[in-house]
C-alpha positions in Angstrom: -154.9 7.0 46.4 -155.5 6.1 42.8 -154.4 8.6 40.1 -157.6 7.9 38.1 -160.9 6.0 37.8 -161.8 4.2 34.6 -164.1 1.5 33.4 -162.2 0.9 30.2 -158.6 0.4 31.5 -156.8 -2.5 30.0 -153.3 -4.0 30.7 -150.5 -1.7 29.8 -148.5 -2.6 26.7 -145.8 -0.7 24.9 -146.7 0.8 21.5 -144.3 1.4 18.7 -145.7 2.5 15.4 -145.5 -0.3 12.8 -145.3 2.1 9.9 -143.8 5.6 9.6 -145.6 8.5 8.0 -143.4 8.7 4.9 -143.4 12.5 5.1 -147.2 12.8 5.3 -149.3 14.5 7.9 -151.8 11.6 8.0 -150.8 8.3 9.7 -151.5 4.9 8.3 -154.8 4.9 10.2 -156.0 8.5 10.3 -156.5 10.1 13.7 -158.2 13.5 13.9 -160.3 15.8 16.1 -158.9 14.7 19.4 -160.7 15.7 22.6 -160.4 17.1 25.2 -159.1 20.1 23.3 -159.3 23.9 23.5 -160.5 25.7 20.4 -157.2 27.5 20.2 -154.4 24.8 20.0 -152.0 27.1 21.8 -153.8 26.5 25.0 -154.3 23.2 26.8 -157.7 21.8 27.8 -158.5 21.5 31.5 -160.5 19.4 33.9 -160.9 19.1 37.7 -159.9 16.3 40.0 -162.5 13.5 39.8 -164.2 14.9 36.7 -165.5 12.3 34.2 -163.6 13.4 31.1 -164.6 12.0 27.6 -161.5 11.2 25.6 -162.7 11.2 22.0 -161.0 10.9 18.5 -162.1 10.4 14.9 -160.5 7.3 13.5 -161.1 5.1 10.4 -159.3 3.1 7.7 -159.9 2.3 4.1 -162.2 -0.6 3.2 -164.2 -2.7 5.6 -161.5 -4.1 8.0 -162.1 -3.2 11.6 -159.9 -1.1 13.8 -159.4 -0.5 17.5 -158.5 2.7 19.3 -156.7 3.2 22.6 -155.8 6.3 24.7 -152.6 6.2 26.6 -152.6 8.5 29.7 -149.6 9.6 31.8 -150.2 11.2 35.1 -148.1 14.1 36.4 -146.3 11.7 38.7 -145.5 9.5 35.7 -148.0 6.7 36.1 -149.0 5.3 32.7 -152.3 3.6 31.8 -154.0 2.3 28.7 -157.8 2.6 28.0 -159.9 1.1 25.2 -162.2 3.4 23.3 -165.6 2.3 21.9 -167.1 3.4 18.6 -170.0 5.8 18.9 -171.5 4.3 15.7 -173.0 7.7 14.9 -171.9 7.8 11.3 -169.0 10.1 12.0 -166.3 7.5 12.9 -165.9 8.8 16.4 -164.5 6.8 19.3 -164.8 7.6 22.9 -164.1 6.5 26.5 -164.6 8.3 29.8 -161.9 8.5 32.4 -161.8 10.5 35.7 -158.3 11.7 36.4 -157.7 12.4 40.1 -154.1 13.5 40.4 -153.6 17.2 40.1 -151.2 18.6 37.5 -150.5 18.3 33.8 -151.4 15.0 32.2 -150.3 13.8 28.8 -152.4 11.6 26.5 -152.2 10.2 23.0 -154.5 8.2 20.9 -153.3 4.9 19.3 -155.2 3.2 16.4 -154.6 -0.2 14.9 -155.9 -2.8 12.6 -157.9 -5.2 14.7 -157.2 -8.3 12.8 -159.0 -10.7 15.2 -162.1 -8.6 15.2 -162.1 -8.4 11.4 -161.7 -12.2 11.3 -164.4 -12.9 13.8 -166.9 -10.8 11.9 -166.1 -12.4 8.5 -165.8 -16.0 10.0 -169.1 -15.7 11.8 -170.9 -15.0 8.5 -168.9 -17.2 6.2 -168.6 -20.3 8.2 -172.3 -20.2 9.0 -173.0 -19.9 5.3 -170.5 -22.6 4.3 -168.3 -20.1 2.4 -164.5 -20.3 2.5 -164.8 -22.3 5.8 -161.4 -23.9 5.6 -159.7 -20.6 4.8 -161.5 -18.8 7.6 -160.6 -21.5 10.1 -156.9 -21.4 9.1 -156.8 -17.6 9.3 -158.2 -17.8 12.8 -155.8 -20.5 13.8 -152.8 -18.4 12.7 -154.1 -15.4 14.6 -154.6 -17.4 17.8 -151.1 -19.0 17.4 -149.5 -15.6 17.0 -151.3 -14.3 20.1 -150.1 -17.3 22.1 -146.5 -16.2 21.5 -147.1 -13.0 23.5 -145.7 -13.7 27.0 -147.8 -11.0 28.7 -150.9 -13.1 28.3 -150.2 -15.5 31.1 -150.1 -19.3 31.0 -153.8 -20.0 31.2 -154.7 -17.6 28.4 -151.9 -19.0 26.2 -153.2 -22.6 26.7 -156.7 -21.5 25.8 -155.5 -19.8 22.6 -153.4 -22.9 21.6 -156.4 -25.1 22.2 -158.7 -22.8 20.1 -156.2 -22.9 17.2 -156.1 -26.7 17.4 -159.9 -26.9 17.3 -160.0 -24.7 14.1 -157.3 -26.9 12.4 -158.9 -30.2 13.6 -160.3 -32.0 10.6 -162.6 -33.9 12.8 -164.1 -30.7 14.3 -167.3 -29.6 12.6 -168.1 -26.1 11.4 -170.4 -25.8 14.4 -167.3 -26.5 16.6 -165.4 -23.8 14.7 -168.3 -21.3 15.1 -168.2 -22.0 18.8 -164.6 -20.8 18.8 -165.5 -17.8 16.7 -168.3 -16.8 19.1 -166.5 -17.8 22.4 -166.9 -14.8 24.8 -163.9 -15.8 26.8 -161.7 -15.6 23.7 -163.2 -12.3 22.8 -162.4 -10.9 26.2 -158.8 -11.9 25.8 -158.5 -9.7 22.7 -160.4 -6.8 24.2 -157.8 -6.7 26.9 -154.8 -7.5 24.7 -155.7 -7.1 21.0 -153.5 -8.2 18.2 -152.4 -4.9 16.7 -151.1 -4.3 13.2 -150.6 -1.1 11.3 -150.3 0.6 14.7 -150.6 4.4 14.4 -149.6 6.7 17.2 -151.0 10.2 17.5 -149.2 13.2 18.9 -148.7 13.7 22.7 -151.3 16.1 24.0 -151.8 17.7 27.4 -154.6 18.0 29.9 -154.4 20.2 33.0 -156.2 18.7 36.0 -156.9 21.2 38.7 -158.2 20.8 42.3 -161.9 19.8 42.7 -163.0 23.3 43.9 -161.9 24.7 40.6 -164.9 23.0 39.1 -167.2 22.1 42.0 -168.7 24.3 44.6 -171.6 26.4 45.9 -170.8 30.0 46.4 -172.5 32.5 48.8 -171.8 36.3 48.5 -172.2 38.8 51.3 -171.0 42.3 52.2 -169.2 42.0 55.5 -170.0 45.7 56.3 -173.7 44.8 56.4 -173.4 41.8 58.7 -173.7 43.2 62.2 -174.2 46.8 61.1 -176.2 48.9 63.6 -178.3 52.0 63.0 -177.6 54.6 65.7 -180.3 56.8 67.2 -179.1 59.8 65.1 -179.8 57.7 61.9 -176.1 57.0 61.1 -174.9 53.5 60.8 -172.1 51.7 62.6 -170.5 49.3 60.0 -170.3 45.6 60.5 -166.8 44.2 60.9 -165.0 41.0 60.2 -165.8 40.0 63.8 -169.5 40.6 63.4 -169.6 39.1 59.8 -168.1 35.9 61.2 -171.4 35.4 63.1 -173.0 34.8 59.7 -170.6 32.1 58.7 -172.4 29.2 60.5 -175.6 30.1 58.7 -173.9 30.1 55.4 -172.2 26.8 56.1 -175.4 25.4 57.5 -177.0 26.0 54.1 -174.3 23.8 52.6 -172.3 26.4 50.8 -168.6 25.8 50.1 -167.3 29.3 49.3 -168.1 32.6 50.9 -167.3 35.4 48.5 -166.6 39.0 49.7 -166.7 42.1 47.5 -163.7 44.4 47.9 -162.7 45.0 51.5 -160.2 47.8 50.8 -160.4 51.5 51.7 -163.0 53.3 49.7 -162.3 56.6 47.9 -163.9 59.8 49.0 -163.5 61.8 45.8 -166.7 61.5 43.7 -168.0 58.9 46.1 -171.3 57.4 45.0 -174.4 57.8 47.1 -177.5 55.7 47.5 -178.8 54.1 44.4 -175.8 55.2 42.4 -176.4 58.9 42.8 -173.6 61.4 42.4 -174.3 63.2 45.7 -173.1 61.1 48.6 -174.4 62.1 51.9 -172.5 62.0 55.2 -172.3 58.4 56.3 -172.8 56.9 52.9 -170.2 54.1 52.7 -169.6 54.4 48.9 -169.1 51.6 46.5 -166.4 49.1 47.5 -165.3 49.0 43.9 -164.0 52.6 44.2 -160.8 51.2 45.7 -158.2 53.4 47.5 -158.0 56.3 49.8 -155.5 57.9 52.2 -155.7 54.7 54.3 -154.2 52.7 51.4 -155.0 50.8 48.3 -155.4 47.2 47.2 -153.2 45.7 49.9 -155.0 47.6 52.7 -158.3 46.9 54.6 -161.1 49.4 55.1 -160.5 50.4 58.8 -164.2 50.1 59.6 -164.0 46.3 58.9 -161.1 45.7 61.2 -157.4 45.0 61.0 -155.3 42.6 58.8 -155.2 40.3 61.9 -159.0 40.5 62.0 -159.3 39.5 58.4 -156.9 36.5 58.9 -159.0 35.5 61.9 -162.1 35.7 59.7 -160.5 33.4 57.1 -159.7 30.9 59.9 -163.3 31.1 61.2 -164.5 30.3 57.7 -162.2 27.4 57.3 -163.4 26.0 60.6 -166.9 26.0 59.1 -165.7 24.2 56.0 -165.8 27.4 53.9 -163.2 28.9 51.6 -163.0 32.7 51.3 -163.1 34.2 47.9 -162.0 37.8 47.6 -162.9 40.3 44.9 -160.0 41.3 42.7 -161.0 44.6 41.1 -158.0 46.2 39.3 -159.0 49.8 39.2 -158.5 52.9 41.4 -160.5 55.6 43.1 -159.3 59.1 42.3 -157.6 59.3 45.7 -155.9 55.9 45.5 -152.2 56.1 46.3 -151.4 54.8 42.8 -152.8 58.1 41.3 -150.0 60.2 42.8 -147.3 57.5 43.0 -147.8 56.1 39.5 -149.7 58.5 37.2 -148.2 56.6 34.2 -150.6 53.7 35.1 -153.6 55.8 34.0 -154.8 57.4 30.7 -154.5 61.1 30.6 -156.9 63.1 28.4 -155.9 66.1 26.3 -157.1 68.5 29.0 -154.7 66.9 31.5 -157.4 65.0 33.5 -157.4 61.2 34.1 -160.1 59.3 32.2 -162.9 57.8 34.3 -164.1 54.3 33.8 -166.9 54.2 31.2 -169.3 51.7 29.7 -171.1 54.2 27.5 -173.5 55.7 28.3 -172.5 54.7 31.8 -169.7 56.6 33.5 -168.1 55.6 36.8 -167.0 58.9 38.2 -165.6 57.2 41.3 -163.2 54.9 39.4 -160.1 55.4 37.2 -159.3 52.4 35.0 -155.7 51.2 34.7 -153.7 51.5 31.5 -151.6 48.4 31.1 -149.6 49.6 28.1 -147.6 52.6 29.3 -145.5 50.8 32.0 -146.4 47.1 31.6 -143.4 45.9 33.6 -144.3 48.1 36.5 -148.0 47.4 36.5 -147.6 43.7 36.0 -145.3 43.5 39.0 -147.6 45.4 41.2 -150.7 43.3 40.3 -148.7 40.2 41.0 -147.6 41.6 44.4 -151.2 42.4 45.3 -152.4 38.8 44.5 -149.5 37.3 46.4 -150.2 39.5 49.4 -153.8 38.2 49.7 -152.6 34.6 49.2 -150.4 35.2 52.2 -153.4 36.2 54.2 -155.1 32.9 53.4 -157.1 33.6 50.3 -156.9 31.0 47.5 -159.9 32.1 45.4 -160.3 35.4 43.5 -163.4 36.7 41.8 -162.0 39.0 39.2 -164.1 42.1 38.4 -164.4 42.9 34.7 -161.4 41.0 33.4 -162.4 41.7 29.8 -161.4 45.3 30.3 -157.8 44.3 30.8 -155.4 42.7 28.3 -155.9 39.0 27.8 -152.1 38.7 27.7 -151.9 40.1 31.2 -154.3 37.5 32.6 -152.5 34.6 30.8 -149.2 35.8 32.4 -150.6 36.5 35.9 -152.6 33.3 36.3 -149.7 31.2 35.0 -147.3 32.9 37.3 -149.4 32.5 40.3 -150.4 28.9 39.6 -146.8 27.9 39.0 -146.1 28.7 42.6 -149.5 27.7 44.0 -151.7 25.5 41.7 -154.5 25.6 44.2 -155.3 29.3 43.6 -158.5 29.8 41.6 -159.6 32.7 39.5 -163.3 33.4 38.6 -163.8 35.6 35.6 -166.7 38.1 35.9 -167.0 38.9 32.3 -170.5 39.2 30.9 -169.5 40.0 27.3 -169.1 38.6 23.8 -168.6 34.8 23.5 -165.2 35.0 21.9 -163.9 37.2 24.8 -165.4 35.0 27.5 -164.0 31.8 26.0 -160.6 33.4 25.4 -160.4 34.4 29.1 -161.1 30.8 30.0 -158.5 29.4 27.7 -156.0 31.9 29.0 -156.3 30.4 32.5 -159.4 31.4 34.4 -160.6 28.3 36.2 -164.2 29.5 36.3 -166.4 32.0 34.4 -169.6 33.8 34.9 -172.1 32.8 32.1 -175.2 33.7 30.2 -177.2 31.5 32.5 -178.5 34.5 34.3 -180.5 35.5 31.2 -181.5 32.0 29.9 -185.0 31.5 31.2 -187.2 29.7 28.7 -187.1 26.0 28.0 -185.5 26.4 24.6 -182.9 28.8 25.9 -182.0 26.6 28.8 -181.8 23.4 26.7 -179.3 25.1 24.4 -177.3 26.6 27.3 -177.1 23.4 29.3 -176.1 21.3 26.3 -173.4 23.9 25.4 -171.7 24.1 28.8 -171.8 20.3 29.3 -170.2 19.5 25.9 -169.2 22.3 23.6 -167.2 24.3 26.0 -166.5 21.9 28.8 -163.0 21.1 27.8 -161.8 24.6 28.6 -164.5 26.7 30.3 -166.3 26.0 33.6 -169.3 28.2 34.2 -170.3 29.4 37.7 -174.1 29.6 37.5 -174.9 32.6 39.7 -178.7 33.0 40.2 -178.2 36.7 41.0 -175.4 39.1 41.9 -175.2 42.5 43.6 -175.3 44.0 40.1 -178.0 41.8 38.5 -181.6 41.3 39.3 -183.2 39.9 36.2 -186.7 40.5 35.0 -187.5 36.8 35.6 -186.8 37.3 39.3 -188.4 40.8 39.4 -191.7 39.5 38.0 -191.7 35.8 38.6 -192.5 35.9 42.3 -191.3 33.4 44.8 -191.6 30.4 42.4 -189.0 32.0 40.1 -186.5 32.0 43.0 -187.0 28.3 43.6 -186.9 27.4 39.9 -183.7 29.3 39.2 -181.9 27.9 42.3 -182.9 24.3 41.4 -181.6 24.6 37.8 -178.4 26.3 38.8 -177.6 23.7 41.5 -178.2 20.8 39.2 -177.4 22.0 35.7 -173.8 22.8 36.3 -171.2 21.8 38.9 -170.7 25.2 40.4 -173.3 27.8 41.2 -173.6 31.0 43.3 -176.1 33.0 45.3 -175.9 36.6 46.5 -177.2 37.3 49.9 -180.9 38.3 50.0 -181.9 35.8 47.4 -183.2 33.6 50.1 -185.4 36.5 51.3 -186.9 36.9 47.8 -185.5 40.5 47.4 -187.0 41.3 44.0 -187.6 45.1 43.8 -185.5 46.7 41.2 -184.3 50.3 40.8 -186.6 51.8 38.1 -185.2 51.3 34.7 -182.4 49.0 35.8 -181.7 45.3 36.3 -180.4 45.7 39.8 -181.9 45.9 43.3 -183.3 49.2 44.5 -181.4 50.5 47.6 -178.4 48.5 46.2 -176.1 47.1 48.9 -173.2 48.2 46.7 -173.9 51.8 47.8 -175.4 51.4 51.3 -175.8 49.1 54.3 -178.5 46.4 54.3 -180.2 45.1 57.4 -181.7 41.6 57.2 -183.2 39.3 59.8 -182.0 35.9 58.5 -183.1 33.7 61.5 -186.4 35.5 61.9 -187.3 35.1 58.3 -186.6 31.4 58.4 -188.5 31.0 61.6 -191.5 32.7 60.0 -191.4 30.4 57.0 -190.5 33.4 54.9 -187.1 32.2 53.6 -185.7 30.1 50.8 -182.9 29.0 53.1 -184.4 25.5 53.8 -184.7 24.8 50.0 -181.1 26.0 49.4 -180.0 23.8 52.3 -181.7 20.8 50.7 -180.3 21.5 47.2 -176.8 21.6 48.6 -177.3 18.5 50.6 -178.5 16.7 47.4 -175.4 17.9 45.6 -173.1 16.5 48.2 -174.9 13.1 48.2 -175.0 12.7 44.4 -171.8 12.6 42.4 -173.7 13.0 39.1 -174.5 16.6 40.2 -170.8 17.4 40.9 -170.1 16.9 37.2 -170.1 19.5 34.6 -170.3 17.0 31.8 -172.7 14.1 31.3 -175.9 16.2 31.0 -178.5 14.9 28.6 -181.6 16.9 27.5 -184.8 14.9 27.2 -188.2 15.9 25.7 -191.5 17.0 27.0 -194.8 17.8 25.3 -195.0 21.2 27.0 -193.1 24.3 26.0 -192.4 25.2 29.6 -191.3 21.8 31.0 -187.6 21.4 30.9 -186.2 17.9 31.3 -182.6 16.8 31.6 -180.6 14.1 33.3 -177.1 13.7 34.7 -175.5 10.2 34.9 -172.1 8.9 36.1 -171.0 5.3 35.8 -170.0 3.5 39.0 -166.5 2.9 37.6 -165.9 6.7 37.8 -167.2 7.4 41.3 -165.5 7.1 44.6 -168.1 4.7 46.0 -168.1 2.5 42.9 -171.9 3.1 42.5 -173.5 4.6 39.5 -175.6 7.7 40.1 -178.5 9.1 38.0 -180.5 12.3 38.6 -183.4 13.4 36.4 -184.6 17.1 36.7 -188.0 18.1 35.5 -188.6 21.8 35.9 -191.6 24.0 35.2 -189.8 27.2 34.0 -193.1 29.2 33.9 -193.3 30.7 37.4 -196.9 31.8 36.9 -198.7 28.5 36.3 -199.3 24.8 37.0 -198.3 22.6 34.1 -199.1 18.9 33.3 -197.6 17.0 30.5 -195.9 13.8 29.3 -192.1 13.6 29.4 -190.1 11.3 27.1 -186.8 9.9 28.4 -183.9 8.1 26.7 -183.5 5.6 29.6 -180.5 3.9 27.9 -178.4 6.8 29.2 -178.5 5.2 32.6 -178.6 1.6 31.5 -182.4 0.9 31.5 -183.7 -0.7 28.3 -186.4 1.2 26.4 -189.8 0.2 27.7 -188.5 -1.1 31.1 -189.8 0.1 34.4 -187.6 1.8 37.1 -188.2 3.6 40.4 -187.5 7.3 40.9 -187.5 9.2 44.2 -188.2 12.9 44.4 -185.4 14.2 46.6 -187.4 17.3 47.5 -190.7 15.7 48.6 -189.7 12.1 49.2 -192.4 10.8 46.8 -191.5 7.5 44.9 -192.9 6.6 41.5 -192.5 3.8 39.0 -191.5 5.4 35.7 -190.9 4.2 32.2 -189.5 5.9 29.1 -192.7 8.0 29.0 -194.1 9.5 32.2 -196.8 12.0 33.3 -195.9 15.0 35.4 -197.7 17.8 37.0 -195.7 20.7 38.4 -197.4 23.6 40.2 -195.1 26.7 40.2 -196.7 27.8 43.5 -196.0 24.4 45.3 -193.1 22.4 43.9 -192.2 23.6 40.5 -189.2 21.2 40.1 -188.7 17.4 40.4 -185.2 16.4 41.3 -185.5 12.6 40.9 -183.0 9.9 41.8 -183.2 6.8 39.7 -183.3 4.2 42.6 -183.6 0.9 40.9 -185.0 -1.0 37.9 -187.9 -3.4 38.2 
């Protein structure tokens, strides 16, 4: 298996700087602003296996002589490779190439800049010889360069012979200037020096690091459900018999059949009885109310125990195996907090904050108060609490869990998360942590830099064309070196106004953008049934599953044509078939004449795909769920290699329709029919 994919790799050559820095911070040829990079240089940037990663640096030199820039990569196993960067010609002296690392682990990379003497000569000679200016001088300079290059033994005999012959032509008094220009413009000779340039003033940048994690750290489709609701039965007396891991496993084929990769379970531990919450977050739980699974801990045990109604530890391990047999990974909620009757409260009172009246402080998010939860205090006994949290995580890893959705990590010290994730990943680099932190940007970004492989995001509340354009560009470029968003369309806590009032079109629109705009997205059960009634005055479902059992007829709804499941199934099928959609980067926003028509594309070059074929997807979405819209869209077709003004074919992957498009195209999108085009660029004409 290759360690990387690249369309810019050139033969490997050693590189020793030709000039030292003489005590300055700036090299002979300045190199600055390297990427990938995290905003805080104390943390390394990250990528996932197979991700098309832009390697970019700012480089220039004085005057008008031309330079070249390479990036030297070393894989975790020690495989070294060299790649040529191209100038962006954007006025900012930025150079870039894109490489897809595959091997998991810590990569090192460094940028190398050099005076490209042959390119400088070619540019000047082409102009001067054609104009009859300094022709003899230009010819001699070129001959000397070719002669020097011919002494480099790594070029091979055929290339050396061609260089010697070119030098002879330039020095031949009987050769005309036209003959000399033919040498200057010879594409074969130019190719020699693209692969093996003559380098002078070689400047070597510092060694930098890139952490490459497994593909699931960056790519996946998540589905959340409460196992207690799956298979739950209402008895004749009105009480409910809880679902179990055994009955919940019956839902796994349906989840896998929709094309999801991860099944995420809220906490499965014993639920506290003291101050248990009742239906709709009331403070008066009635007999039979199951309580919030986030109020963890009771006489039956704490974070390493299982709610008895769900089954035994053996039942859970069986559930994990059943999920794996369906091609699903199990993600488990990691909520580091305690119910008032959690064993920690009596065994380790020092892990909690005691108020002046002697009581333990409840969790609060003023004005909200969570009377069924005690937050942990990480500063009184950090050694003890750190050790216990690590033990808990390792316990569930031993049960087969490799993915953790972490509840409210921004309410715990950042230092703790950096330590915990690094410690866990040093033993098992395949373990993934998802940060559920809807908070300030600096906090969310710091959690990502500290080690969280995935993060919830503001996508949930970005609904207009302008909001989505800004958001999608940001996650694809600005933060992509260190932060991977998981674009959940809804959660058990969040039912946005857009979904409450947008009707069924809103559900289709949000799913399509989530599935195509990022590389990882998520759905909470009930989304496919268009559950859109909120608890008054809140942004969450009424009769919230967090406080009670839910009864749903999945198969019947789909049979009646009353389910979004077929659409989700198709979205996930498209994601699996198109590598461009399994990339976080490479998103380009295009233009439309309508304030509600969002247009973006994703493209990946064939040199970076497993199949060797390029892939381009164009998404055109009507983000107004209440109307039909028609407008012109305007596309930068050069992104996928089609010249401006040229025709090409697109296929709508939802409807199967095929159209011939150009850089400008007409669209009509009816929110009540098909509000989103997901178009595959099939071929040019």
